[in-house]
C-alpha positions as CSV (number, residue, x, y, z in Angstrom):
1,M,0.0,0.0,0.0
2,T,1.3,3.4,-0.9
3,R,1.6,6.4,1.5
4,A,-1.4,8.1,-0.3
5,Q,-3.5,5.0,0.2
6,A,-2.5,4.7,3.8
7,A,-3.3,8.4,4.3
8,V,-6.8,7.8,2.9
9,G,-7.3,4.9,5.4
10,V,-6.1,6.8,8.4
11,T,-8.3,9.8,7.4
12,A,-11.3,7.6,7.1
13,V,-10.8,6.1,10.5
14,A,-10.3,9.5,12.1
15,L,-13.5,10.8,10.5
16,A,-15.4,7.7,11.6
17,I,-14.2,8.2,15.2
18,G,-15.2,11.9,14.9
19,C,-18.7,10.9,13.8
20,V,-19.0,8.6,16.8
21,L,-17.8,11.3,19.2
22,L,-20.2,13.8,17.6
23,M,-23.1,11.3,18.0
24,V,-22.2,10.8,21.7
25,E,-22.0,14.5,22.4
26,A,-25.2,15.2,20.5
27,G,-27.0,12.5,22.5
28,R,-25.7,14.0,25.7
29,R,-26.8,17.5,24.8
30,L,-30.2,16.2,23.7
31,Y,-30.5,14.2,27.0
32,R,-29.7,17.3,29.0
33,T,-32.3,19.5,27.5
34,L,-36.0,19.0,27.3
35,G,-39.0,21.3,27.1
36,P,-41.9,21.5,29.5
37,S,-42.1,18.0,31.1
38,H,-43.8,18.5,34.5
39,A,-46.3,20.9,36.0
40,V,-47.7,21.1,39.5
41,A,-50.2,23.6,41.0
42,A,-49.3,25.1,44.4
43,A,-51.8,25.8,47.2
44,D,-51.4,29.6,46.6
45,G,-52.6,29.2,43.0
46,S,-49.3,29.5,41.3
47,L,-48.0,26.9,38.8
48,Y,-44.5,25.3,38.9
49,V,-43.3,24.1,35.5
50,V,-40.0,22.1,34.8
51,S,-38.6,23.0,31.4
52,H,-35.1,23.2,29.9
53,G,-33.3,22.6,33.2
54,R,-35.2,25.2,35.2
55,I,-38.3,25.6,37.4
56,H,-40.6,28.3,36.1
57,V,-43.1,29.7,38.5
58,F,-46.3,31.3,37.0
59,A,-48.8,33.5,38.9
60,R,-52.5,33.0,38.6
61,D,-52.7,35.5,35.8
62,G,-50.1,33.6,33.8
63,E,-47.2,36.0,34.5
64,R,-43.9,34.3,35.1
65,R,-42.6,35.6,38.4
66,Q,-39.6,33.4,39.1
67,V,-37.0,31.2,37.4
68,I,-34.9,28.7,39.4
69,D,-31.9,26.9,37.7
70,L,-31.9,23.3,38.7
71,R,-28.1,23.0,38.1
72,T,-27.6,25.7,40.7
73,L,-29.5,23.6,43.2
74,G,-27.3,20.6,42.3
75,V,-30.3,18.3,41.4
76,A,-31.5,16.5,38.4
77,T,-32.2,18.8,35.4
78,K,-34.8,16.3,34.0
79,P,-36.6,15.0,37.1
80,S,-39.1,12.1,36.5
81,D,-41.6,13.9,38.7
82,I,-42.0,16.9,41.1
83,A,-44.3,17.6,44.0
84,L,-44.7,20.5,46.4
85,H,-44.8,20.7,50.2
86,A,-47.1,23.1,52.0
87,D,-44.1,25.0,53.4
88,G,-42.8,25.7,49.9
89,R,-40.2,22.9,49.6
90,I,-40.1,21.0,46.4
91,A,-39.5,17.2,46.0
92,L,-38.0,15.9,42.8
93,M,-37.5,12.3,41.6
94,D,-33.9,11.9,40.2
95,P,-34.3,9.6,37.2
96,D,-30.6,8.5,37.3
97,T,-30.3,7.5,40.9
98,S,-34.0,7.0,41.9
99,L,-33.5,9.2,44.9
100,V,-36.0,11.8,46.2
101,Q,-34.3,15.2,46.2
102,R,-35.9,17.7,48.5
103,C,-35.0,21.4,48.3
104,R,-35.9,24.7,49.7
105,L,-36.5,27.3,47.0
106,P,-35.0,29.2,45.5
107,R,-31.4,28.5,46.6
108,G,-31.5,25.3,48.7
109,P,-30.2,23.6,50.6
110,C,-31.2,20.2,49.1
111,E,-31.1,16.7,50.6
112,A,-31.5,13.2,49.1
113,L,-33.7,10.5,50.4
114,D,-33.1,6.9,49.4
115,L,-36.4,5.0,49.4
116,G,-34.8,1.8,48.0
117,L,-36.4,2.1,44.6
118,Q,-35.4,-0.4,41.9
119,R,-33.3,0.7,38.9
120,S,-33.6,-0.7,35.4
121,D,-30.8,-1.2,32.9
122,M,-30.1,1.9,30.8
123,Q,-32.6,3.9,32.9
124,Q,-30.7,7.0,32.0
125,L,-31.9,6.7,28.4
126,M,-35.6,6.6,29.3
127,P,-35.7,8.6,32.5
128,L,-39.2,10.2,32.7
129,N,-41.0,7.1,33.8
130,A,-38.5,6.0,36.5
131,A,-40.7,7.0,39.4
132,K,-43.6,9.3,40.3
133,L,-44.3,11.0,43.6
134,A,-47.2,12.3,45.6
135,I,-47.2,14.1,49.0
136,D,-49.8,13.7,51.7
137,E,-49.2,16.6,54.0
138,R,-52.0,15.6,56.4
139,A,-50.5,12.1,57.0
140,Q,-46.9,13.4,56.4
141,R,-46.3,10.6,53.9
142,Y,-44.6,10.2,50.5
143,Y,-46.3,7.9,48.0
144,V,-44.0,6.7,45.2
145,S,-44.8,4.6,42.1
146,D,-41.6,2.5,41.6
147,N,-42.0,1.9,37.8
148,A,-39.0,-0.4,37.5
149,G,-39.9,-2.4,40.6
150,Q,-43.6,-2.5,39.7
151,R,-44.7,-1.6,43.2
152,L,-46.0,1.3,45.3
153,V,-43.9,2.6,48.2
154,I,-45.0,4.5,51.3
155,A,-42.4,6.5,53.2
156,D,-42.5,9.2,55.9
157,F,-41.0,12.6,55.4
158,S,-37.6,11.5,56.9
159,G,-37.2,8.9,54.1
160,H,-38.0,5.8,56.2
161,V,-39.9,3.3,54.1
162,L,-43.0,2.1,55.8
163,A,-44.6,-0.3,53.3
164,R,-44.4,-1.7,49.8
165,S,-47.2,-3.2,47.7
166,A,-47.3,-6.9,47.1
167,P,-45.9,-8.2,43.7
168,R,-48.1,-7.6,40.7
169,T,-50.5,-5.4,42.6
170,V,-49.6,-2.8,40.0
171,W,-47.9,-3.3,36.6
172,Y,-45.6,-0.4,35.6
173,P,-47.3,2.2,37.8
174,N,-47.1,5.9,36.9
175,H,-48.8,9.1,38.1
176,L,-50.4,8.9,41.5
177,F,-52.4,11.2,43.8
178,V,-54.2,11.2,47.1
179,A,-57.9,10.8,46.2
180,A,-59.1,11.2,49.8
181,P,-57.7,10.6,53.3
182,G,-56.4,7.1,53.4
183,E,-57.0,6.5,49.7
184,L,-54.3,6.5,47.0
185,S,-55.0,6.4,43.3
186,V,-52.4,5.4,40.7
187,V,-52.4,5.2,36.9
188,D,-51.6,1.5,36.6
189,T,-50.2,1.6,33.0
190,N,-50.0,-2.1,32.0
191,H,-53.2,-3.0,33.7
192,H,-54.9,-0.1,31.7
193,R,-56.7,1.4,34.6
194,I,-56.7,4.1,37.4
195,A,-56.8,2.0,40.6
196,T,-57.5,3.4,44.1
197,F,-56.1,1.5,47.1
198,D,-56.7,1.7,50.8
199,V,-53.5,3.0,52.5
200,H,-54.8,3.4,56.0
201,G,-52.3,2.1,58.6
202,D,-49.3,2.7,56.3
203,R,-49.9,-0.3,54.1
204,V,-51.0,-0.8,50.5
205,G,-54.3,-2.5,51.3
206,R,-57.3,-3.7,49.3
207,L,-58.4,-2.3,45.9
208,L,-61.2,0.1,46.6
209,R,-62.2,0.8,43.0
210,E,-60.8,1.0,39.5
211,V,-61.6,2.9,36.3
212,A,-60.6,1.4,33.0
213,A,-58.3,3.7,30.9
214,D,-57.7,1.9,27.6
215,S,-58.1,2.3,23.9
216,S,-61.6,3.4,22.9
217,P,-63.5,4.8,20.0
218,V,-62.5,8.4,20.9
219,T,-58.7,7.6,20.9
220,R,-56.6,7.4,17.9
221,P,-55.4,3.9,16.8
222,G,-52.6,2.4,18.8
223,R,-53.2,4.4,22.0
224,Q,-53.6,2.0,24.9
225,W,-51.1,2.9,27.7
226,P,-52.4,5.4,30.3
227,F,-49.7,7.2,32.3
228,D,-51.0,10.5,33.7
229,S,-54.4,11.9,34.9
230,A,-56.0,15.0,36.3
231,P,-59.4,15.5,37.9
232,M,-62.1,17.6,36.2
233,P,-65.5,18.9,37.2
234,G,-68.4,16.6,37.6
235,G,-66.4,13.6,38.5
236,E,-64.7,13.4,35.1
237,T,-61.0,12.5,34.7
238,A,-58.6,13.7,32.0
239,V,-56.1,10.9,31.1
240,L,-53.0,10.8,28.9
241,I,-53.1,7.5,26.9
242,A,-49.9,6.8,24.9
243,A,-49.0,4.7,21.9
244,D,-46.1,2.2,22.0
245,R,-42.9,3.4,23.6
246,M,-45.0,5.8,25.7
247,R,-45.1,8.4,22.9
248,D,-47.7,10.6,21.1
249,A,-50.4,10.3,23.8
250,D,-54.0,11.3,23.4
251,L,-55.7,13.5,26.1
252,V,-58.9,11.7,26.8
253,V,-61.8,12.6,29.1
254,L,-63.4,9.7,31.1
255,D,-66.9,10.1,32.7
256,P,-67.3,8.8,36.3
257,S,-68.1,5.3,35.1
258,G,-64.8,5.2,33.1
259,T,-66.3,5.6,29.6
260,A,-64.2,7.7,27.3
261,V,-66.5,10.6,26.2
262,R,-64.2,12.9,24.2
263,R,-60.7,13.6,23.1
264,F,-59.0,17.0,23.3
265,D,-57.2,17.7,20.0
266,L,-53.6,18.7,20.8
267,G,-52.4,18.4,17.2
268,A,-51.1,15.5,15.1
269,D,-47.5,16.1,16.1
270,S,-48.1,16.4,19.9
271,D,-46.2,14.3,22.4
272,P,-47.5,15.3,25.8
273,F,-45.5,14.4,28.9
274,D,-47.7,15.7,31.7
275,I,-51.1,17.2,32.5
276,E,-52.1,19.2,35.6
277,R,-55.4,20.9,36.7
278,W,-54.7,24.5,37.4
279,G,-57.8,26.3,38.6
280,D,-60.3,26.3,35.7
281,R,-58.0,24.9,33.1
282,I,-55.9,21.9,32.2
283,V,-52.2,22.6,31.6
284,V,-50.4,20.3,29.1
285,A,-46.6,20.0,29.1
286,D,-45.1,18.7,25.8
287,G,-41.4,18.2,26.3
288,T,-40.1,17.1,22.9
289,R,-42.1,19.8,21.1
290,Y,-41.2,22.5,23.6
291,R,-44.9,23.4,24.1
292,L,-46.8,24.5,27.2
293,Q,-50.5,25.1,26.7
294,A,-53.6,25.6,28.7
295,L,-57.1,24.2,27.8
296,D,-60.5,24.9,29.3
297,F,-62.6,21.9,30.4
298,D,-64.1,21.7,26.9
299,G,-60.7,21.4,25.2
300,R,-60.4,25.0,23.9
301,P,-57.1,26.8,24.2
302,V,-56.9,29.5,26.9
303,A,-55.6,32.7,25.5
304,G,-52.8,34.6,27.2
305,F,-50.9,31.6,28.6
306,P,-48.0,31.3,28.4
307,R,-46.9,34.8,27.8
308,A,-44.8,35.9,24.8
309,D,-41.5,36.0,26.6
310,F,-41.7,32.4,27.7
311,L,-42.8,31.3,24.3
312,E,-39.8,33.0,22.7
313,E,-37.5,31.3,25.2
314,L,-39.0,27.9,24.4
315,S,-38.6,28.6,20.7
316,R,-34.8,29.3,21.2
317,E,-34.4,26.2,23.3
318,H,-36.2,24.1,20.7
319,A,-34.0,25.5,17.9
320,R,-30.9,24.5,19.9
321,A,-32.3,21.0,20.4
322,R,-33.2,20.7,16.7
323,L,-29.6,21.7,15.8
324,W,-28.1,18.9,18.0
325,A,-30.6,16.4,16.6
326,E,-29.6,17.4,13.0
327,L,-25.9,17.1,14.0
328,Q,-26.6,13.6,15.4
329,L,-28.3,12.6,12.2
330,A,-25.4,14.0,10.1
331,A,-23.0,12.0,12.3
332,R,-25.0,8.8,11.7
333,I,-25.0,9.4,8.0
334,G,-21.3,10.2,8.1
335,L,-20.5,7.0,10.0
336,V,-21.9,5.1,7.0
337,A,-20.8,7.4,4.2
338,V,-17.2,7.8,5.3
339,P,-16.2,4.1,5.0
340,L,-18.1,3.8,1.7
341,L,-16.4,6.9,0.3
342,A,-13.0,5.6,1.5
343,I,-13.6,2.3,-0.3
344,V,-14.5,4.2,-3.5
345,V,-11.3,6.4,-3.3
346,L,-9.1,3.4,-2.5
347,W,-10.6,1.5,-5.4
348,R,-9.9,4.5,-7.8
349,M,-6.4,4.5,-6.4
350,G,-5.9,0.9,-7.5
351,V,-6.7,-1.1,-4.4
352,P,-9.0,-4.1,-5.4
353,L,-12.4,-4.2,-3.7
354,V,-12.2,-8.0,-3.3
355,P,-8.9,-9.8,-2.7
356,P,-8.0,-12.0,-5.7
357,A,-8.9,-15.6,-5.2
358,P,-5.9,-18.0,-5.0
359,A,-5.2,-19.9,-8.1
360,P,-6.7,-23.4,-8.0
361,V,-4.3,-26.2,-7.1
362,V,-4.5,-29.4,-9.2
363,P,-4.0,-32.5,-7.0
364,N,-1.2,-34.8,-8.1
365,P,-2.0,-38.4,-7.1
366,A,1.6,-39.3,-7.5
367,N,2.4,-37.3,-4.4
368,R,0.3,-39.6,-2.2
369,A,2.3,-41.4,0.4
370,R,1.7,-45.0,1.3
371,G,0.2,-45.6,4.7
372,V,-0.9,-42.4,6.6
373,Q,0.1,-39.0,5.1
374,W,0.1,-36.5,8.0
375,I,-0.6,-32.8,7.5
376,A,-0.2,-30.1,10.1
377,Y,-0.7,-26.3,10.1
378,D,1.7,-24.5,7.7
379,P,4.5,-22.9,9.8
380,A,4.3,-19.8,7.6
381,F,0.6,-19.4,8.5
382,V,1.3,-19.9,12.2
383,E,4.0,-17.1,12.1
384,R,1.7,-14.8,10.1
385,D,-1.1,-15.3,12.5
386,R,1.2,-14.8,15.5
387,R,2.3,-11.5,14.2
388,R,-1.2,-10.4,13.4
389,S,-2.4,-11.4,16.9
390,A,0.4,-9.5,18.5
391,R,-0.5,-6.4,16.5
392,L,-4.1,-6.8,17.4
393,A,-3.3,-7.2,21.1
394,W,-1.2,-4.0,21.1
395,G,-4.0,-2.2,19.2
396,V,-6.7,-3.4,21.7
397,L,-4.8,-2.0,24.7
398,P,-5.1,1.7,23.8
399,A,-8.6,1.1,22.4
400,T,-9.6,-0.4,25.8
401,F,-8.4,2.7,27.6
402,I,-10.3,4.9,25.2
403,A,-13.4,2.7,25.6
404,L,-13.1,2.9,29.4
405,A,-12.7,6.6,29.4
406,L,-15.7,7.0,27.1
407,F,-17.8,4.6,29.2
408,M,-17.0,6.5,32.4
409,W,-17.8,9.8,30.6
410,L,-21.2,8.5,29.5
411,F,-22.2,7.1,32.8
412,A,-20.4,9.5,35.1
413,S,-23.5,10.1,37.3
414,A,-24.1,6.4,37.9
415,A,-20.8,4.5,37.6
416,F,-19.7,4.8,41.2
417,T,-23.1,4.3,42.8
418,R,-24.3,1.0,44.2
419,W,-26.4,0.5,41.1
420,G,-23.4,1.3,38.9
421,L,-21.1,-1.2,40.6
422,V,-23.7,-3.9,40.1
423,H,-24.7,-3.2,36.6
424,L,-21.7,-1.4,35.1
425,G,-19.0,-3.0,37.1
426,P,-18.9,-6.3,35.1
427,T,-18.7,-4.3,31.9
428,L,-15.8,-2.2,33.2
429,L,-14.0,-5.2,34.5
430,L,-14.4,-7.0,31.1
431,L,-13.1,-4.0,29.3
432,A,-10.1,-3.8,31.6
433,L,-9.3,-7.5,31.2
434,A,-9.9,-7.6,27.4
435,P,-6.2,-7.3,26.4
436,F,-5.1,-10.0,28.8
437,L,-8.0,-12.3,27.8
438,L,-7.0,-11.8,24.2
439,V,-3.4,-12.7,24.8
440,R,-4.3,-15.8,26.9
441,G,-6.8,-16.9,24.3
442,Q,-4.2,-16.6,21.5
443,R,-1.8,-18.7,23.5
444,D,-4.4,-21.4,23.9
445,V,-5.1,-21.3,20.2
446,Q,-1.4,-21.7,19.4
447,R,-1.2,-24.7,21.8
448,R,-4.1,-26.4,20.2
449,R,-2.7,-25.7,16.7
450,S,0.7,-27.2,17.6
451,A,-1.0,-30.4,18.6
452,F,-3.5,-30.6,15.7
453,R,-2.8,-32.7,12.6
454,M,-4.7,-34.7,9.9
455,G,-3.7,-38.1,8.6
456,A,-4.9,-39.2,5.2
457,S,-5.0,-42.8,4.0
458,D,-7.1,-45.0,1.8
459,E,-9.2,-46.1,4.8
460,G,-10.2,-42.6,5.9
461,L,-9.2,-39.4,7.4
462,R,-7.6,-39.3,10.9
463,V,-8.1,-36.1,12.9
464,V,-5.8,-35.6,16.0
465,A,-6.6,-32.7,18.3
466,A,-5.7,-31.5,21.8
467,G,-8.5,-31.9,24.4
468,A,-9.5,-29.4,27.0
469,R,-7.0,-30.8,29.5
470,G,-4.2,-31.3,27.0
471,A,-4.8,-35.0,26.2
472,E,-4.8,-35.8,22.5
473,T,-7.8,-37.4,20.8
474,E,-7.8,-39.3,17.5
475,N,-10.8,-40.0,15.3
476,L,-10.9,-42.0,12.1
477,V,-13.6,-40.8,9.6
478,P,-14.4,-42.7,6.3
479,W,-14.1,-40.5,3.2
480,T,-17.9,-40.8,2.6
481,E,-18.4,-38.7,5.8
482,V,-15.8,-36.0,4.9
483,Y,-17.2,-32.8,3.3
484,T,-15.7,-29.5,2.1
485,D,-16.7,-26.2,0.6
486,G,-13.1,-25.1,-0.2
487,M,-12.9,-22.9,3.0
488,R,-13.8,-25.5,5.6
489,L,-13.6,-29.3,6.1
490,L,-16.2,-31.4,8.0
491,A,-14.9,-34.8,9.1
492,G,-17.7,-36.5,11.1
493,T,-18.3,-34.0,13.9
494,S,-15.0,-32.2,13.5
495,L,-15.1,-28.8,11.7
496,V,-11.7,-27.6,10.4
497,M,-11.0,-24.2,8.9
498,L,-8.8,-24.4,5.8
499,R,-8.3,-20.7,5.1
500,H,-8.1,-17.9,7.6
501,P,-10.0,-14.7,6.4
502,A,-7.1,-12.4,7.5
503,A,-4.0,-14.7,7.5
504,G,-4.7,-16.8,4.4
505,D,-4.1,-20.5,3.8
506,M,-3.7,-22.4,7.0
507,F,-2.2,-25.6,5.4
508,D,0.2,-26.1,2.6
509,R,-2.2,-26.0,-0.4
510,Q,-0.5,-28.5,-2.6
511,A,-0.1,-31.1,0.2
512,L,-3.7,-30.6,1.3
513,A,-5.0,-31.1,-2.2
514,D,-2.8,-34.2,-2.9
515,A,-3.5,-36.0,0.4
516,I,-7.1,-35.0,1.4
517,L,-9.1,-33.0,-1.1
518,S,-8.4,-35.5,-3.9
519,R,-9.9,-38.3,-1.8
520,I,-13.1,-36.5,-1.0
521,P,-16.0,-37.9,-3.1
522,P,-17.2,-35.3,-5.7
523,A,-20.7,-35.4,-4.2
524,N,-19.3,-34.2,-0.9
525,V,-17.9,-31.0,-2.3
526,L,-20.7,-28.6,-1.4
527,G,-21.5,-24.9,-1.6
528,P,-21.4,-22.7,1.5
529,A,-25.2,-23.1,2.3
530,R,-25.3,-26.8,1.8
531,F,-22.1,-27.2,3.8
532,A,-23.6,-25.2,6.7
533,M,-26.7,-27.5,6.7
534,Q,-24.5,-30.6,6.7
535,A,-22.5,-29.2,9.6
536,A,-25.8,-28.5,11.5
537,R,-26.9,-32.1,11.0
538,A,-23.5,-33.5,12.1
539,R,-23.6,-31.4,15.3
540,P,-27.3,-31.5,16.3
541,R,-26.7,-30.6,20.0
542,E,-24.9,-27.3,19.2
543,S,-27.4,-26.5,16.5
544,L,-30.3,-27.0,18.8
545,L,-28.7,-24.8,21.5
546,V,-28.1,-22.0,18.9
547,A,-31.7,-22.3,17.6
548,A,-33.1,-22.3,21.2
549,A,-31.0,-19.2,22.0
550,I,-32.3,-17.4,18.9
551,L,-35.9,-18.4,19.6
552,L,-35.5,-17.3,23.2
553,C,-34.2,-13.9,22.1
554,I,-37.1,-13.5,19.6
555,G,-39.6,-14.5,22.3
556,L,-38.2,-12.1,24.9
557,L,-38.2,-9.2,22.3
558,G,-41.8,-10.1,21.4
559,A,-42.9,-10.2,25.0
560,R,-41.2,-6.9,25.6
561,R,-42.9,-5.4,22.6
562,L,-46.3,-6.7,23.8
563,G,-45.7,-5.3,27.3
564,L,-45.6,-8.7,29.0
565,L,-42.1,-8.0,30.5
């Protein structure tokens, strides 16, 4: 390869790495920013809204009277829920740590309460359903819906857990509220209902009543997952019912019997996150679209809210988010386009797209030895593969350090927590051990190759290999049970590679053709597909295990898709 060709290859690798880093950074920026995601009405009539990393406090007349930066408070900038104490303190659910963060506004201090909530894998990527929170000032209790643990949790204001619901009482619970003294209502998403439980005596007791909240004639197709609700006059209830992946929800009104009577039209591109009753209106927070709107109880927009200054601020934040989304898309396209462009450039510079196939070797029966003719790995191949493996090991070492640094950067907020040690620890350990495992694995391969040999004679093919504990095993296979596709050899249940995709021929080609390939019946020289089927029939146990693993993965993905897991 010329210097120009090498420069093209290095440039392509550098650009591909740049695309990956840009994708990661864009994802971080998109994760850190979100429009209006939660709203809660205070006892004094004001409205607290979480949007783009801040708490915005609106007066009764819609005027924004205060802005509090969540980063200044040192708490989660995208809480999964918020609730207000009567004394003005705010409680936030941290989606990354599943802790309750309680702060005095506007400047703190803040404290963290650990209620022992369960975390799910990759919770940071889907944070807004991690847990929901309701405050009962009369009983001085926190009620929490532990979405990942599929349970309800009761705790006192000091953070001491008093009770948890029994398994399967709720199934992915979401928004909850105190319906009456001693009664807790929860939007039980995967049970498609709003359930009310008796919580007298600091326990999650019997089911008092439930209202079905599922797909109906008034919802758009595919909406079946309720996740938030708000009371309305006359015993009606407004409910957000989402499509798959908890997206693009409909705002549906249920009558006291649970029948869906009407749907508020929020627009075809709406993606509401939260609803809250605020006096004589329903406030809808739409985080991905950066919208905050108020509707009367008939679904008509309320004029004058929010004010123009807040709308302009949302517009600027939305434009910034769209820019990062476009950069992320460009990086994804670049990650595909850069290698393709490099291939075209190298091809134009004379590098063949496909390595030329080796010239066929014509067997010479005169070279057959009497008795058993033994063939081992070609020493030239062994040396080529040893050098290639050494280069790979030295290349893996810096790549491992880069991967570790990137991993810690991505999960900096969770890597050193108890959850991080349990879930991320094995991955970090595997990354750290990768170079050593690679070296040890290559040594084991070299040991097995030094002991491996094939012996050809008129009676059949002998295959000698090293066992797991170093003992040699020898099998004699008649030629009628030996198959090849030119790249591999199947002798009974033994599968032997004849050509390495990176290091070339593994045996002396002429000796292999004279001693072995010339003795294989023509009917046993197969194409790649038929050879794979023959290998599966010869090794039924391994084939069944692979098929079972594939079916299990498909079944788990299907169950996850249907909401059964």
